[in-house]
C-alpha positions in Angstrom: 17.4 26.0 -37.7 16.7 23.5 -40.6 15.1 20.3 -41.1 12.6 18.7 -39.0 14.1 21.6 -36.2 12.6 24.5 -38.0 9.7 23.0 -38.9 9.0 22.1 -35.0 10.3 25.9 -34.2 7.6 26.9 -36.5 4.6 24.7 -35.7 2.9 27.4 -33.2 -0.5 27.8 -31.7 -3.4 28.5 -33.8 -5.5 30.7 -31.2 -4.2 33.9 -32.0 -1.2 35.0 -33.9 1.9 34.4 -32.0 4.3 37.3 -31.7 7.8 36.2 -32.1 9.8 34.4 -29.5 13.1 35.5 -28.0 16.3 34.7 -30.6 17.5 31.4 -30.0 14.3 29.8 -28.0 12.6 26.3 -29.4 9.5 28.3 -30.1 11.4 30.6 -32.7 9.1 31.7 -35.3 10.1 32.1 -39.5 8.7 35.6 -40.4 6.3 35.6 -43.5 7.6 36.3 -46.4 7.3 39.8 -47.0 8.6 40.9 -50.4 7.7 38.5 -53.0 4.0 37.0 -51.8 3.4 35.2 -55.1 5.2 32.3 -53.7 3.3 31.6 -50.7 0.4 30.3 -52.5 2.5 27.3 -54.3 4.6 26.6 -51.2 1.2 26.3 -49.3 -0.2 24.3 -52.0 3.1 21.6 -52.0 3.0 21.7 -48.1 -0.3 20.2 -48.4 0.0 16.9 -50.6 0.0 14.2 -48.8 -2.1 14.8 -45.7 -5.3 14.2 -44.7 -8.4 15.4 -46.7 -10.7 16.3 -44.2 -9.4 18.7 -41.1 -5.5 18.4 -42.0 -4.2 20.4 -39.1 -4.1 19.2 -35.3 -3.3 21.1 -32.7 -1.3 19.3 -30.3 -0.3 19.9 -26.6 3.4 18.9 -26.9 5.3 17.4 -23.4 7.7 20.2 -22.8 8.6 21.4 -19.6 9.1 25.2 -20.3 6.3 27.4 -19.2 6.5 29.9 -21.8 5.5 27.2 -24.2 2.4 26.0 -22.3 0.1 26.3 -25.7 -1.0 23.8 -28.3 0.9 23.9 -31.6 -0.2 23.2 -34.5 0.7 20.2 -37.2 -0.3 19.1 -40.7 -2.1 15.3 -40.3 -0.6 13.2 -43.0 -3.2 11.2 -44.9 -2.1 7.9 -43.1 -3.2 9.3 -39.8 -6.3 10.6 -41.1 -8.9 8.6 -39.3 -6.1 7.9 -36.3 -5.1 11.3 -35.1 -8.1 12.0 -33.3 -8.5 14.6 -30.3 -7.2 12.8 -27.4 -4.6 10.5 -29.0 -1.0 10.7 -27.9 1.6 11.1 -30.7 4.9 11.7 -31.8 5.6 15.5 -33.2 8.9 16.7 -34.2 10.0 19.7 -32.0 13.1 21.9 -31.6 15.2 19.3 -33.5 14.2 16.2 -31.9 10.7 13.9 -31.1 8.8 14.8 -28.5 5.4 13.3 -27.0 1.9 15.3 -27.1 -1.9 15.2 -27.2 -3.7 15.6 -30.3 -6.7 18.4 -28.7 -8.6 18.9 -31.8 -8.6 19.2 -35.7 -9.5 22.0 -38.0 -9.2 22.3 -41.6 -6.6 25.2 -41.4 -3.9 26.8 -39.0 -3.9 30.9 -38.5 0.0 30.2 -38.7 1.3 31.9 -41.8 4.6 29.9 -41.6 5.5 26.2 -43.0 3.9 23.6 -40.5 5.7 20.0 -39.3 3.5 17.1 -39.7 2.9 14.5 -37.1 5.3 11.9 -36.9 3.3 8.8 -35.5 0.0 7.9 -33.3 1.0 6.2 -30.5 -1.9 5.3 -28.5 -4.1 3.0 -30.0 -7.1 4.9 -28.0 -8.3 8.5 -27.2 -6.4 8.3 -24.1 -7.4 12.2 -22.9 -10.8 12.6 -22.9 -12.6 16.0 -23.3 -13.8 16.1 -19.5 -10.7 15.4 -18.3 -8.7 17.8 -20.5 -11.4 20.6 -19.3 -10.7 19.5 -15.7 -6.8 19.6 -16.0 -7.2 23.2 -17.6 -9.2 24.4 -14.4 -6.4 22.5 -12.3 -3.6 24.4 -14.4 -5.3 27.9 -14.1 -6.1 27.4 -10.3 -2.3 26.2 -9.2 -0.6 28.3 -11.9 0.9 25.8 -13.6 1.3 24.4 -17.3 -1.4 22.0 -18.8 1.6 19.9 -20.1 2.6 19.2 -16.2 -1.2 18.5 -14.9 -2.0 15.9 -18.1 0.9 13.9 -17.3 -0.1 13.6 -13.7 -4.1 12.7 -15.1 -2.9 10.4 -18.2 -0.4 7.3 -16.7 2.7 6.6 -19.1 1.5 4.3 -22.2 2.1 0.5 -21.9 1.8 -1.0 -25.1 1.0 -4.8 -23.8 -1.5 -3.4 -21.7 -3.2 -1.5 -24.3 -3.2 -4.6 -27.0 -4.8 -6.7 -24.2 -7.3 -4.4 -23.7 -8.3 -3.8 -27.4 -8.3 -7.6 -27.7 -10.7 -8.4 -24.8 -14.3 -8.9 -25.2 -17.2 -6.5 -24.4 -18.0 -6.5 -20.9 -21.7 -6.6 -19.9 -23.0 -5.0 -16.7 -25.3 -6.6 -14.4 -27.9 -3.9 -12.9 -27.6 -3.6 -9.3 -30.2 -3.2 -6.8 -30.6 0.3 -5.0 -28.9 -0.5 -1.3 -31.8 1.5 0.6 -34.8 0.1 -1.1 -33.5 -3.3 -1.0 -32.9 -3.1 2.9 -29.4 -3.9 2.6 -26.9 -3.4 5.1 -25.6 0.2 5.1 -22.5 0.3 7.1 -23.7 2.7 9.5 -25.1 5.2 6.9 -28.3 5.3 8.9 -26.7 6.0 12.1 -26.0 9.3 10.8 -28.0 12.5 10.7 -29.1 12.8 6.3 -26.7 9.5 5.6 -29.5 7.6 4.2 -30.9 10.5 2.4 -27.7 11.2 0.6 -27.8 7.4 -0.3 -31.3 7.3 -1.6 -30.1 10.6 -3.2 -27.4 9.0 -5.1 -29.0 5.8 -6.3 -31.9 7.9 -7.6 -29.7 9.9 -10.0 -29.1 13.2 -8.1 -25.8 14.7 -7.2 -25.4 15.8 -4.0 -22.4 17.0 -2.0 -21.9 15.7 1.4 -18.9 16.3 4.1 -19.5 13.1 6.4 -18.0 12.9 9.7 -18.1 9.3 10.8 -18.9 8.4 14.3 -16.5 5.6 16.0 -17.4 2.2 15.3 -18.4 3.0 11.2 -16.3 1.0 8.9 -15.2 3.9 6.6 -13.9 1.6 4.1 -17.6 -0.3 3.9 -19.3 2.8 3.7 -17.5 4.1 1.1 -18.4 0.5 -0.8 -22.3 1.4 0.2 -21.8 4.7 -1.3 -20.5 3.4 -4.6 -23.3 0.6 -4.8 -25.8 3.3 -4.6 -24.4 4.8 -7.7 -24.2 1.9 -9.8 -28.1 1.4 -8.9 -28.5 4.9 -10.4 -26.5 3.5 -13.6 -23.5 5.7 -13.1 -20.1 5.3 -12.2 -18.0 6.2 -8.8 -14.4 7.5 -7.9 -13.3 6.8 -4.9 -10.1 8.3 -3.6 -8.3 7.6 -0.6 -4.6 8.7 1.1 -2.3 5.9 0.5 -2.0 2.1 -0.3 -2.8 0.5 3.1 -6.3 2.5 2.7 -6.5 1.3 -1.0 -6.3 -2.6 0.4 -8.8 -2.7 2.8 -11.3 -0.4 0.2 -10.5 -3.0 -2.2 -11.6 -5.8 0.3 -15.1 -3.9 1.4 -16.0 -3.4 -2.8 -15.0 -6.9 -3.2 -17.6 -7.6 -0.7 -20.0 -5.2 -1.7 -20.3 -5.2 -5.7 -20.4 -7.1 -8.7 -17.5 -9.2 -9.9 -15.1 -7.0 -12.0 -17.2 -4.0 -11.2 -14.1 -2.1 -9.7 -10.5 -1.7 -10.8 -7.5 0.0 -8.5 -5.6 2.7 -9.9 -2.0 3.6 -8.0 1.3 4.1 -9.1 2.1 1.3 -7.0 0.8 -1.4 -8.9 3.2 -1.1 -11.8 3.0 0.6 -15.1 1.0 -2.3 -16.8 -1.3 -2.6 -14.4 -1.7 1.0 -13.7 -2.2 1.7 -17.5 -4.8 -1.4 -18.0 -6.7 0.3 -14.9 -6.9 3.5 -16.7 -8.0 2.2 -20.2 -10.8 0.0 -18.3 -12.1 3.2 -16.6 -11.5 4.9 -20.1 -13.8 2.3 -21.8 -16.3 1.7 -19.3 -15.3 -1.7 -18.4 -14.9 -0.8 -15.0 -17.6 1.2 -13.3 -15.8 2.0 -9.7 -12.4 3.4 -9.8 -10.6 3.0 -6.2 -7.1 4.7 -6.0 -4.5 7.1 -4.7 -4.5 10.6 -5.5 -3.6 10.6 -9.1 -6.7 8.6 -9.8 -9.2 11.3 -8.9 -8.3 12.4 -12.4 -9.7 8.7 -13.5 -11.7 9.3 -17.0 -14.6 7.8 -15.7 -17.4 8.3 -18.6 -21.1 9.0 -16.9 -19.6 9.7 -13.5 -22.1 9.8 -11.0 -20.2 10.0 -7.6 -16.7 11.3 -6.4 -15.3 10.5 -2.8 -12.5 11.7 -0.7 -11.4 9.9 2.6 -9.5 12.2 4.9 -8.9 15.2 2.6 -6.8 16.5 5.5 -4.2 13.4 5.1 -0.7 15.0 3.4 -0.6 12.2 0.9 -3.4 13.7 -0.7 -1.2 16.3 -1.7 0.5 15.5 -5.1 4.5 16.4 -4.7 5.1 17.1 -8.7 4.4 20.2 -10.2 2.0 22.4 -10.2 1.2 20.5 -6.4 -2.4 19.9 -6.7 -4.4 18.3 -3.8 -6.9 16.1 -4.4 -9.5 18.0 -2.8 -9.3 21.2 -4.9 -9.6 18.6 -7.9 -12.6 16.9 -6.6 -14.6 20.2 -6.1 -13.7 21.5 -9.5 -14.6 18.0 -11.2 -18.3 17.9 -9.0 -19.0 21.2 -10.0 -18.0 21.1 -13.6 -19.1 17.7 -14.0 -22.5 17.6 -12.2 -21.6 14.3 -9.9 -22.4 13.6 -6.4 -19.3 14.7 -4.4 -18.3 13.1 -0.7 -15.7 14.2 1.7 -15.6 11.5 4.1 -13.6 11.5 7.4 -13.0 11.0 11.3 -12.6 14.7 11.6 -13.2 17.9 9.4 -10.5 20.2 7.9 -11.1 24.0 7.8 -11.3 23.6 3.8 -14.1 21.3 4.0 -15.8 23.5 6.9 -15.9 26.2 4.0 -17.6 24.0 1.3 -20.3 23.5 4.3 -20.5 27.2 5.6 -20.9 28.3 1.6 -23.8 25.9 0.9 -21.7 23.9 -1.5 -22.1 20.8 0.7 -24.3 19.0 3.6 -23.1 17.9 6.8 -23.4 14.1 7.3 -23.0 13.5 11.2 -24.0 11.3 13.8 -26.3 12.2 16.8 -24.1 13.0 20.1 -26.2 10.0 21.8 -24.9 7.5 18.9 -21.3 9.1 19.4 -21.4 8.6 22.8 -22.6 5.2 22.7 -19.8 3.7 20.1 -17.0 6.0 21.1 -14.3 4.9 23.9 -13.7 7.0 27.1 -11.2 9.7 26.5 -8.8 10.8 29.3 -6.1 13.0 29.6 -3.2 11.8 31.5 -1.8 13.6 34.6 -5.1 15.2 35.3 -6.8 12.0 37.5 -5.6 10.2 40.2 -3.2 10.7 43.0 -0.4 12.4 40.9 -2.8 14.7 39.8 -1.6 17.7 41.6 2.0 17.1 41.1 3.4 19.0 38.3 6.5 16.8 38.1 4.6 13.5 37.9 2.0 15.1 35.5 5.0 16.2 33.3 6.2 12.6 33.0 6.2 10.8 29.3 3.7 8.1 30.9 1.9 9.5 34.0 0.9 7.4 36.7 -2.8 7.3 35.3 -1.5 6.0 31.7 0.4 3.2 33.6 -2.6 2.3 35.4 -4.8 2.3 32.4 -1.8 0.2 30.2 -1.4 -2.5 33.1 -5.3 -3.2 33.4 -5.8 -3.2 29.6 -2.8 -5.4 28.4 -4.8 -8.3 30.1 -8.0 -7.7 28.5 -6.7 -7.8 24.7 -4.3 -5.7 22.6 -3.0 -2.2 23.6 -2.4 0.5 21.1 0.5 3.0 21.8 1.0 5.8 18.9 4.3 7.5 19.1 4.6 10.3 16.9 8.2 9.9 15.3 10.1 6.5 13.8 13.5 5.6 14.6 15.0 4.9 18.0 16.0 8.9 19.1 15.6 10.8 16.3 16.1 14.1 17.4 18.9 15.1 20.3 19.6 18.5 21.7 22.2 19.9 24.1 21.8 18.6 27.9 22.9 22.3 29.0 20.9 24.5 27.1 18.7 22.5 24.8 20.1 24.1 21.9 19.4 21.6 19.0 22.4 19.3 18.1 23.6 19.6 14.5 26.3 18.0 12.3 29.7 19.8 12.2 30.2 18.8 9.0 26.6 19.7 7.1 24.5 20.9 9.9 22.2 18.0 9.6 20.2 16.9 12.9 21.8 14.5 14.8 19.9 11.2 16.0 20.8 7.9 17.6 19.5 5.0 15.7 20.2 2.2 18.2 21.4 1.4 21.8 24.8 0.7 21.1 25.2 3.2 18.5 26.7 6.8 18.7 25.3 9.8 17.9 25.7 10.5 14.1 23.9 12.9 11.4 20.6 12.1 9.9 22.0 13.6 6.4 25.6 12.5 5.8 26.0 9.5 8.4 29.2 10.8 10.1 29.4 9.9 14.1 29.4 12.8 16.1 31.7 11.6 18.7 33.3 14.9 19.0 30.4 16.9 19.0 30.4 19.9 21.7 27.3 22.3 21.6 28.4 25.9 19.7 26.1 27.7 22.4 27.7 26.3 25.5 30.2 24.2 25.3 28.6 21.3 26.8 29.5 18.1 25.2 26.5 16.0 26.5 23.2 15.2 24.8 19.8 14.8 25.5 17.0 13.0 23.8 14.4 15.5 22.4 12.0 12.9 21.4 11.9 9.0 21.6 11.2 7.2 18.5 8.8 3.6 18.4 11.8 1.6 18.5 13.0 3.1 21.8 9.4 3.0 23.1 8.7 -0.5 22.2 12.2 -1.5 24.0 11.2 0.5 26.9 7.7 -1.1 27.6 9.2 -4.5 26.7 11.5 -4.3 29.6 8.2 -2.9 31.8 6.1 -5.8 30.6 8.1 -8.9 30.3 6.2 -11.5 28.8 3.8 -9.2 27.1 4.3 -9.4 23.0 5.5 -6.1 21.6 5.1 -5.3 17.8 6.0 -2.4 16.2 4.2 -0.7 13.0 5.5 2.0 11.2 8.2 3.3 8.6 9.5 0.4 5.9 7.6 -2.0 8.2 4.0 -1.8 8.6 1.3 -4.3 9.9 -2.2 -4.6 8.2 -3.8 -6.2 11.4 -2.5 -7.8 14.6 -4.3 -10.9 16.5 -6.8 -10.2 19.3 -4.8 -11.4 22.0 -2.8 -9.3 25.0 -0.1 -7.5 23.2 1.5 -3.9 23.1 1.4 -2.8 19.7 3.9 0.6 19.0 2.6 2.4 15.9 3.5 5.6 14.3 0.6 7.8 13.4 -1.2 6.3 10.3 0.8 3.0 10.2 -2.1 1.9 13.3 -2.8 -1.8 12.2 -6.2 -2.9 12.9 -7.5 -5.4 15.8 -10.1 -8.0 15.3 -12.9 -6.6 18.1 -10.9 -3.3 18.5 -7.9 -2.7 20.7 -8.8 -2.9 24.5 -7.0 0.6 24.9 -4.9 3.6 23.0 -2.0 5.5 24.8 -1.3 8.4 22.3 2.1 9.2 23.9 4.5 12.7 23.0 1.4 15.0 22.1 3.4 18.2 22.4 5.4 16.5 19.1 2.4 17.3 17.3 0.7 19.9 18.5 3.9 22.2 19.1 4.6 21.9 15.0 6.1 25.2 13.6 2.6 24.8 10.8 -0.6 26.5 10.7 -2.2 22.7 10.4 -0.7 21.4 13.7 -4.0 20.8 15.5 -6.0 19.8 12.9 -3.7 17.2 11.9 -3.1 16.4 15.8 -6.5 15.8 16.3 -6.9 13.8 12.7 -4.3 11.4 14.1 -5.6 10.9 16.9 -9.1 10.5 16.0 -8.3 7.9 13.8 -6.2 5.9 16.3 -9.4 6.5 18.9 -11.6 4.7 16.5 -9.7 1.4 16.5 -10.4 1.4 20.1 -13.5 -0.8 21.4 -16.5 1.5 23.1 -16.5 2.6 26.7 -19.4 0.3 27.0 -17.4 -2.5 26.2 -14.5 -0.9 28.5 -12.5 0.9 25.8 -10.3 3.8 26.7 -8.0 6.0 25.1 -5.3 8.0 27.1 -3.6 11.2 25.6 -0.3 12.8 26.9 -0.9 16.2 25.7 -1.8 19.7 27.4 -5.1 19.6 28.5 -6.1 22.8 27.4 -5.3 22.5 23.9 -8.0 22.8 21.3 -7.4 19.6 19.6 -7.3 17.7 23.1 -10.6 19.1 24.2 -11.9 18.3 20.8 -10.9 15.1 21.3 -12.6 14.4 24.7 -15.7 16.0 23.8 -15.4 13.8 20.4 -16.7 16.9 18.8 -14.5 17.4 15.3 -17.5 20.1 13.7 -17.2 22.3 16.7 -13.5 22.3 16.4 -13.5 22.9 12.9 -15.9 25.8 13.0 -13.6 27.4 15.7 -10.4 26.7 13.9 -11.8 28.4 10.8 -13.2 31.2 12.6 -9.9 31.7 14.0 -8.1 31.6 10.7 -10.5 33.9 9.1 -10.1 36.6 11.5 -6.1 36.3 10.7 -6.4 36.1 7.1 -5.0 32.7 7.3 -5.9 29.6 4.7 -8.8 28.9 3.3 -9.9 32.4 4.2 -6.9 33.8 2.0 -5.1 32.1 -0.5 -1.4 32.1 -0.1 1.3 31.0 -2.9 4.7 30.1 -1.6 7.7 30.9 -4.1 11.4 29.2 -3.4 14.7 29.4 -4.9 17.4 31.9 -4.2 16.8 34.9 -2.4 17.6 37.3 -5.6 15.6 35.1 -7.8 12.5 35.2 -5.4 12.6 38.8 -4.7 12.8 39.3 -8.5 9.7 37.0 -9.0 7.7 38.2 -5.8 8.2 41.7 -6.9 7.1 40.8 -10.8 4.1 39.2 -9.2 2.7 41.6 -6.7 3.0 44.3 -9.7 0.9 41.9 -11.7 -2.1 42.0 -9.7 -5.1 44.1 -10.3 -5.0 45.3 -6.8 -1.4 45.1 -5.5 -2.0 47.0 -2.6 -4.5 43.9 -1.4 -1.1 41.9 -1.3 0.8 41.0 1.4 4.3 39.5 1.2 5.8 37.4 4.0 9.3 36.5 4.2 11.7 35.5 3.2 12.8 32.8 5.5 15.9 30.7 4.8 15.1 27.0 4.2 17.1 24.1 5.8 20.8 23.9 4.4 20.9 20.6 2.2 24.2 19.0 1.1 25.2 20.2 -2.4 22.7 22.5 -2.8 22.5 26.5 -3.1 20.7 28.6 0.1 17.4 28.9 -1.0 14.9 31.0 1.0 10.6 30.9 0.7 8.9 33.9 0.5 4.4 33.6 0.9 2.4 36.2 -1.2 -1.2 36.2 0.5 -3.9 37.9 -1.2 -7.9 38.0 -0.4 -9.6 34.6 -1.4 -11.8 36.9 -4.0 -8.5 37.6 -5.7 -7.3 34.0 -6.3 -7.6 33.9 -10.0 -5.4 36.9 -9.8 -2.9 35.8 -8.3 -2.9 32.7 -10.0 -2.5 34.6 -13.3 0.1 36.9 -12.2 2.1 34.0 -10.8 1.8 32.1 -14.6 2.8 35.1 -16.3 5.8 35.6 -14.4 7.3 32.0 -14.5 6.4 32.2 -18.3 8.5 35.4 -18.3 11.6 33.9 -16.5 11.4 31.0 -18.5 11.4 32.3 -21.5 14.5 34.8 -20.4 16.1 31.9 -19.7 16.6 32.6 -15.8 16.9 30.5 -12.9 13.6 28.1 -12.0 11.6 29.4 -8.8 9.2 27.0 -7.6 6.0 27.8 -7.1 3.5 26.1 -4.7 -0.4 27.9 -4.8 -2.1 26.7 -1.6 0.8 24.6 0.4 -0.1 22.4 2.5 2.8 23.4 5.4 2.8 26.8 6.2 5.0 27.9 9.1 
């Protein structure tokens, strides 16, 4: 190495004397002179010429994707940057022959590294964008998920936008008006008063306390208004609030509620869909205290709000809360860590509970906020299971129809009174096909992708490569005929449109999602999570193809089905106003019974107890490793061997993953350990991935606490 490359390779962490790296890697460290040490002092003196007079060494977290370089590196601070290269600033540094960005973590008077240090190239940001509190949180998240600190910081700090930064630095200071306590001021509490301990939670927050609650919101309670009231109570205490919702549609509704409830300019929206300038501008407003309330999607959980008083998460069971970039943190776990370390109030609100929030309740970490049974009965719609009433209840063939006759009766009667919601689990026309004779899933003969029908006048084709399946024959039985396994939303809309001529049929899902529908007679076909709001509520809701949700090969299938159904049912008028929900599913399923009784709390208690009995998450800690069979086997073996108690680990798999065109066959193996060994598992995984990276072995993806466990 020579020039800047050699200097960058010699810039190492000052925490301990570094061991020499493998030859040829970017971290290669020149050995200190041994034979003629008398020349070392003059070289050090010459090196310090033109550097900062105070704390001339900066510890920098460099943005490099290699796990074995997951540590700070020491750099000299030039005299021209003495007052700007402060902790938290984004800088450019020489690293392995090129320039890289990084964050200054700290400044010190000296480095423990005996070799030559490179100098900072440039201070990029005009503000310290990485606050000490967020840095500490990122370190916790990296340790929990066996990831690198640089990856987590990239999630927490959005990409810099110079224009947004300059605009904020030129802006006038903001003066915040005091906000009255909504509880003592007698303001509308958006349904909090109808929940046991709801008013007490708000009063505690407004008084400067840090209560932790899991709120199971009753039907008729507007979740977004409830979050806005909680934010207002936080402002009354002189503190800031952070609200995290699953997706953009939820954020739009929360924005409207906050606009109604909070002073002008008190809140900002922080989401990736807003674009680089808007996102970075909102981030800086939070960082500088100009905005006192931040509402956003999953990355917003890291927002650098000073004096944080409340961190609220809506519907923590929604899979949108799981980050899709390494190390794949979940908003719920980040929120728990941040509330615990920062001493702020925490709120997990939703129509149902997850097993993970049930753990928080049973451990005493949080308190339950629920509505009394009489309040639930007064506001919830009537729930019926299709095929269990009427003259066809005893006919197994009639009850097995996609929409039994009692469901048709409800549909015909309700559509005369207003809009009717029809929830269908899948988008498209006929998204899944199988052999008509043996029911073997139909797959493409070219790439083995699933076959589907995209429109009534189109032949079956592959969902992966698009090849028409005009000559398909079943490899199991030789039959060339196909049948629909799942009927999509568009096909359902087509069928109901023919059954109800003259009634408007609207669809919502996929790339076309409706936010609201008029309060007039119509049929609204929507996929889960894409249900539009109807003013005054829907007259009825039909929850079709419940088996498709319940029979998914996933640990959380029942929990997710109940969450989806409860979300749709909450949009329906109460039973007193004639609201009814018909679910087409196995009446004996636990999720169906919980919906009929509207008992999400009892369901969560039983779900957690069953998982604990079987050593399943969250009672145990799982980690999935994905890669080629040989690489995964090597990584799993090394991980188990590195555990403090290898006998307590159990290896599940490997399981082949679906093949994708152009990719090598991959497998997934799961390592399970008792919950008490969670930190031990994370450390072992981190050590193994770093070792593989240093030896330049193929990457094995690691996902701690995976959302989907088949």
